[in-house]
C-alpha positions as CSV (number, residue, x, y, z in Angstrom):
1,M,0.0,0.0,0.0
2,D,2.8,2.4,0.9
3,R,4.4,1.9,-2.5
4,R,1.1,2.3,-4.3
5,Y,0.2,5.6,-2.7
6,M,3.8,6.9,-3.1
7,K,3.7,6.1,-6.8
8,L,0.6,8.3,-7.1
9,A,2.4,11.1,-5.1
10,L,5.4,10.9,-7.5
11,E,3.1,11.1,-10.5
12,L,1.4,14.2,-9.0
13,A,4.8,15.8,-8.4
14,A,5.9,15.2,-12.0
15,R,3.0,17.3,-13.3
16,A,4.9,20.4,-12.4
17,R,8.1,19.4,-14.2
18,G,9.9,22.5,-15.2
19,R,7.7,24.9,-13.2
20,T,8.9,24.7,-9.6
21,S,12.5,26.0,-9.9
22,P,14.3,26.6,-7.6
23,N,12.1,24.4,-5.5
24,P,11.8,20.6,-5.8
25,M,8.8,18.8,-7.4
26,V,6.7,17.4,-4.6
27,G,3.4,15.5,-4.5
28,A,1.3,14.5,-1.6
29,V,-1.7,12.1,-0.9
30,V,-3.8,11.8,2.3
31,V,-5.2,8.4,2.9
32,K,-7.7,7.3,5.6
33,E,-9.2,3.8,6.1
34,G,-8.0,2.8,2.6
35,K,-9.5,5.8,0.8
36,I,-7.8,8.8,-0.7
37,I,-9.3,11.9,0.9
38,G,-6.9,14.6,-0.3
39,Q,-4.1,15.0,-2.8
40,G,-2.1,17.8,-4.4
41,Y,1.3,18.9,-5.7
42,H,3.6,21.9,-5.6
43,M,2.8,23.9,-8.7
44,K,5.3,26.8,-8.6
45,A,7.8,28.5,-6.3
46,G,6.0,30.9,-4.0
47,T,2.7,28.9,-4.0
48,P,1.5,26.4,-1.4
49,H,3.4,23.2,-1.0
50,A,2.0,19.8,-1.9
51,E,1.2,18.9,1.7
52,I,-1.0,22.1,2.1
53,H,-3.0,21.3,-1.0
54,A,-3.6,17.7,0.1
55,L,-4.5,18.6,3.7
56,N,-6.8,21.4,2.6
57,E,-8.7,19.0,0.3
58,A,-8.9,16.4,3.2
59,G,-10.1,19.0,5.7
60,A,-11.0,17.8,9.2
61,A,-10.9,14.2,8.0
62,A,-7.1,14.4,7.9
63,A,-7.1,13.7,11.7
64,G,-5.8,10.2,12.2
65,A,-4.9,9.8,8.5
66,T,-1.7,8.9,6.7
67,L,0.1,11.5,4.6
68,Y,2.2,10.3,1.7
69,V,4.7,12.9,0.5
70,T,7.6,12.6,-1.9
71,L,10.0,14.7,0.1
72,E,10.6,15.3,3.8
73,P,8.2,18.1,4.9
74,C,9.8,21.5,5.3
75,C,10.2,23.0,8.8
76,H,11.4,26.6,8.0
77,Y,9.8,29.8,6.8
78,G,10.6,30.7,3.2
79,R,8.1,32.2,0.8
80,T,5.5,30.0,2.5
81,G,5.2,28.7,6.1
82,P,6.6,25.3,7.4
83,C,4.6,22.2,6.4
84,T,5.5,20.4,9.5
85,G,3.3,22.8,11.6
86,A,0.4,22.3,9.2
87,I,0.7,18.5,9.4
88,I,0.9,18.5,13.2
89,N,-2.1,20.8,13.5
90,A,-4.1,18.7,11.1
91,G,-3.8,15.7,13.4
92,V,-2.1,13.4,10.9
93,S,-1.0,10.2,12.6
94,R,1.5,8.9,10.1
95,V,3.8,10.4,7.5
96,V,5.4,8.3,4.7
97,T,8.1,9.9,2.6
98,A,10.2,8.9,-0.3
99,M,13.4,10.8,0.7
100,W,14.9,13.3,3.1
101,D,15.3,16.9,2.1
102,P,19.0,17.7,1.3
103,N,18.3,21.4,1.9
104,P,20.5,22.3,4.9
105,L,17.5,24.2,6.4
106,V,15.6,20.9,6.6
107,A,18.0,17.9,6.3
108,G,16.2,15.7,8.9
109,K,14.8,18.4,11.1
110,G,11.4,18.0,9.6
111,F,11.4,14.3,10.5
112,R,12.5,15.1,14.1
113,L,9.7,17.7,14.6
114,L,7.1,15.2,13.4
115,R,8.3,12.4,15.6
116,S,8.5,14.7,18.6
117,A,4.9,15.5,18.0
118,G,4.0,11.8,18.2
119,I,3.6,11.2,14.5
120,E,4.9,8.0,13.1
121,V,7.4,8.6,10.2
122,T,8.4,6.1,7.5
123,A,11.1,7.2,5.1
124,G,12.6,5.7,1.9
125,V,9.6,4.4,0.1
126,L,10.4,4.6,-3.7
127,E,13.4,6.6,-2.8
128,E,15.3,5.9,-6.0
129,E,12.4,7.2,-8.1
130,A,12.2,10.3,-6.0
131,L,16.0,11.0,-6.3
132,V,15.7,10.9,-10.1
133,L,12.6,13.1,-10.1
134,N,14.5,15.8,-8.2
135,E,18.0,15.3,-9.5
136,V,18.1,19.0,-10.5
137,F,17.1,20.2,-7.0
138,I,19.5,17.9,-5.2
139,K,22.5,19.1,-7.3
140,Y,21.6,22.7,-6.9
141,I,20.7,22.8,-3.2
142,T,23.9,21.0,-2.3
143,T,26.4,22.7,-4.6
144,R,24.7,25.9,-5.8
145,R,25.7,24.9,-9.3
146,P,23.3,24.1,-12.1
147,F,22.5,20.5,-13.1
148,V,23.8,20.2,-16.7
149,V,22.3,17.9,-19.4
150,A,24.3,17.5,-22.6
151,K,22.0,16.8,-25.6
152,A,23.1,15.7,-29.1
153,A,21.5,14.3,-32.2
154,V,23.9,12.0,-34.0
155,S,23.9,9.5,-36.8
156,L,24.7,5.8,-36.2
157,D,28.3,6.5,-37.1
158,G,28.5,9.4,-34.7
159,K,28.2,12.5,-36.9
160,I,26.3,15.6,-36.0
161,A,26.4,17.0,-39.6
162,A,27.6,16.1,-43.0
163,R,31.0,17.3,-44.3
164,T,29.1,20.3,-45.9
165,G,27.9,21.4,-42.4
166,K,24.3,20.5,-43.1
167,S,22.6,19.0,-40.1
168,K,18.8,19.2,-40.8
169,W,17.5,16.8,-40.0
170,I,19.5,13.9,-38.5
171,T,16.7,12.6,-36.3
172,G,13.0,12.3,-37.0
173,E,10.1,14.4,-35.8
174,E,9.4,12.4,-32.6
175,A,13.0,12.8,-31.4
176,R,12.9,16.5,-32.2
177,A,9.6,17.0,-30.4
178,Y,11.1,15.3,-27.3
179,G,14.1,17.6,-27.5
180,R,11.7,20.6,-27.4
181,R,10.0,19.1,-24.3
182,L,13.5,19.0,-22.7
183,R,13.8,22.7,-23.3
184,N,10.5,23.1,-21.5
185,W,11.8,21.2,-18.4
186,Y,15.1,23.0,-17.8
187,D,15.8,26.6,-16.6
188,A,18.2,27.5,-19.4
189,I,19.6,26.3,-22.7
190,M,23.2,26.9,-23.6
191,A,24.9,26.9,-27.0
192,G,28.1,28.2,-28.5
193,I,28.6,31.0,-31.0
194,G,29.6,28.3,-33.6
195,T,26.1,26.9,-33.5
196,I,24.5,30.3,-33.7
197,L,26.6,31.2,-36.8
198,A,26.0,27.9,-38.5
199,D,22.3,27.2,-37.8
200,D,20.9,30.5,-36.5
201,P,18.6,28.7,-34.0
202,A,15.8,30.4,-32.0
203,L,16.5,28.2,-28.9
204,T,12.8,28.4,-28.0
205,T,10.5,25.6,-26.9
206,R,7.8,25.7,-29.6
207,L,5.6,22.9,-28.2
208,P,2.7,21.8,-30.5
209,D,0.0,22.8,-28.1
210,G,1.7,26.2,-27.4
211,G,1.9,25.6,-23.7
212,G,5.7,25.5,-23.4
213,R,7.9,27.9,-21.5
214,D,11.1,29.2,-23.1
215,P,14.3,28.7,-21.2
216,V,16.8,31.4,-20.5
217,R,19.2,31.4,-23.5
218,I,22.9,31.4,-22.8
219,I,25.4,31.9,-25.6
220,L,29.1,31.2,-25.2
221,D,30.7,34.0,-27.3
222,S,34.1,35.0,-25.9
223,R,34.4,38.1,-28.1
224,A,30.8,39.1,-28.4
225,S,30.8,38.4,-32.1
226,I,27.1,37.4,-32.4
227,P,25.3,39.2,-35.3
228,S,22.7,41.7,-34.2
229,D,20.1,40.0,-36.3
230,A,20.6,36.5,-34.9
231,R,17.3,34.8,-34.1
232,V,18.2,34.3,-30.4
233,L,18.4,38.2,-30.1
234,T,15.4,39.1,-32.2
235,Q,12.5,36.6,-31.7
236,E,9.6,37.3,-29.4
237,S,10.1,35.5,-26.1
238,D,9.6,36.3,-22.4
239,A,12.9,34.5,-21.6
240,P,16.1,36.6,-21.4
241,T,19.3,36.0,-23.4
242,I,22.7,36.0,-21.7
243,I,25.8,36.3,-23.8
244,A,28.8,34.9,-21.8
245,V,32.0,36.7,-22.8
246,T,35.5,37.2,-21.6
247,A,37.1,40.5,-20.7
248,K,38.7,40.5,-24.2
249,A,35.3,41.2,-25.8
250,P,35.3,44.7,-27.4
251,P,33.5,47.3,-25.2
252,N,31.5,48.7,-28.2
253,K,30.1,45.2,-28.9
254,L,29.1,44.8,-25.3
255,E,27.4,48.2,-25.3
256,A,25.5,47.3,-28.5
257,L,24.2,44.1,-26.8
258,R,23.1,46.0,-23.7
259,K,21.3,48.6,-25.8
260,N,19.3,45.8,-27.4
261,G,18.3,44.5,-24.0
262,V,20.7,41.6,-24.0
263,E,22.9,40.9,-21.0
264,A,26.6,40.6,-21.6
265,L,28.1,38.6,-18.8
266,I,31.9,39.0,-18.4
267,V,33.0,35.6,-17.0
268,N,36.8,35.8,-16.9
269,E,39.9,37.2,-18.5
270,G,40.0,34.8,-21.4
271,P,40.8,33.7,-24.0
272,Q,37.8,31.3,-23.7
273,V,34.8,31.5,-21.4
274,D,35.7,29.5,-18.2
275,L,32.7,27.1,-17.9
276,T,33.4,26.3,-14.3
277,E,33.3,30.0,-13.3
278,L,30.2,30.5,-15.5
279,M,28.4,27.7,-13.6
280,R,29.2,29.5,-10.4
281,L,27.8,32.8,-11.7
282,L,24.7,31.2,-13.1
283,G,24.1,29.3,-9.9
284,E,24.2,32.6,-8.0
285,R,21.5,33.9,-10.3
286,G,19.2,31.0,-9.3
287,I,19.6,29.0,-12.6
288,T,19.3,25.4,-11.3
289,S,19.5,23.5,-14.6
290,I,20.9,23.8,-18.1
291,L,20.3,21.9,-21.3
292,L,23.5,22.0,-23.3
293,E,22.9,22.0,-27.0
294,G,26.4,22.8,-28.2
295,G,28.5,21.7,-31.1
296,A,31.7,19.7,-30.9
297,M,33.8,22.5,-29.4
298,V,31.3,23.4,-26.7
299,H,30.6,19.8,-25.8
300,G,34.3,19.0,-25.7
301,S,35.0,22.0,-23.3
302,A,32.0,21.0,-21.1
303,F,33.1,17.4,-20.7
304,S,36.7,18.6,-20.1
305,A,35.5,21.0,-17.4
306,R,33.4,18.2,-15.9
307,I,30.3,20.3,-15.7
308,V,28.1,17.7,-17.4
309,D,25.9,15.6,-15.1
310,K,23.8,13.7,-17.6
311,V,23.6,13.1,-21.3
312,A,20.6,12.7,-23.6
313,W,22.0,11.3,-26.9
314,F,19.6,10.9,-29.8
315,I,20.9,8.3,-32.3
316,A,19.4,8.1,-35.8
317,P,19.7,4.9,-37.9
318,K,21.7,6.8,-40.6
319,I,25.2,6.5,-41.9
320,I,26.5,9.9,-42.9
321,G,30.2,9.0,-43.3
322,G,33.0,11.3,-44.3
323,R,36.3,12.0,-42.7
324,D,35.5,15.7,-42.4
325,A,32.0,15.3,-41.0
326,P,32.0,16.5,-37.4
327,G,31.3,14.4,-34.3
328,P,29.5,15.6,-31.2
329,V,32.5,16.0,-28.8
330,G,35.6,17.9,-29.8
331,G,38.7,19.0,-27.9
332,M,41.6,16.8,-26.9
333,G,39.5,13.9,-25.5
334,A,40.7,11.1,-23.4
335,D,44.2,9.6,-23.7
336,S,42.8,6.1,-23.8
337,P,39.4,4.3,-23.5
338,A,40.3,3.6,-19.8
339,D,40.3,7.3,-19.2
340,A,37.0,8.0,-20.9
341,A,34.0,9.3,-19.0
342,V,31.6,6.5,-18.4
343,L,27.8,6.5,-18.3
344,E,26.0,5.0,-15.3
345,R,22.4,4.1,-14.8
346,V,21.9,4.0,-18.6
347,K,18.5,4.0,-20.1
348,V,17.7,3.3,-23.8
349,G,14.4,4.2,-25.4
350,R,12.9,4.6,-28.8
351,L,11.4,7.7,-30.4
352,G,10.1,6.6,-33.7
353,A,13.0,5.2,-35.7
354,D,15.6,6.9,-33.4
355,L,17.1,5.8,-30.1
356,L,17.5,7.9,-27.0
357,V,20.4,7.0,-24.7
358,E,20.4,8.7,-21.3
359,G,22.9,8.3,-18.4
360,Y,24.8,10.0,-15.7
361,L,28.5,10.9,-16.0
362,K,31.2,9.3,-14.1
363,Y,34.6,10.9,-14.8
364,M,37.4,8.5,-14.6
365,K,40.5,10.8,-14.8
């Protein structure tokens, strides 16, 4: 029964994917005498937490009930009040959670408060699923750095374009649609100036139903060489664009960007944008997650700097061939296969004729 109701709570939490940043996704279900009497999920930062929605729906019947919640209830004042107080006041007799809250302001204190009030607490139910659901929150709240997902679309022989530079389209419509959904889930999307010059992408979500949210657009452009008519600078979107540059960028180009409402973020002295320092600066701004859609140079720099946490590799059943056709990861690379970064917890799925390989990075050297 615990697993059944926790599964429902996790499904509720996932409804807000991409909408709760910098908060976690949380779902809650109130059960009494084998019946669900209340449920809810956290919809957006600054709005009531999942427990409050579920308890409000349950009303007075919550007394003596069991509350299933995907994350340890908070016990501090933020933009909303502590959920532990509401749970205690509602008379809940048992709380079942999937995982503890890694936020230092909570980190077990919520459990202790509930137990001190005489409430039975069971933790760790479907914990692995909860950890994956909130992998972005866990990385950000413990390191203050964004969770980075590197995305690439490649042919079966590992090419991201033909020798002519043409790359549209390697994967099919289903894979491309899923890629747009990824943009809807993460705070920001990052690409290099090479991609902007070659493809002139909009870097917007463009979901078929029109319900998507555009991510913050981050362009790696050491010398601020982006054309003023680039689509990332001119299309209508509520999301801001940040051009990450070095101190070597010409002042007149930086001023031109600022006059057009674009932020020019000076990251370091140069010659290239320091990705480790950029992650620190973006984390300070509350950007918790980044979808990296770079070319070979950007991906190579990102893996070399070890900022990538996860990959989403779309593989099309096509053979492009060609010695001069580019691959997805440039740079120096590993000295030997033994030194290569390794994917753990690998998942392989199908999107039409294409494969999607996802996994988490383990850096060997």
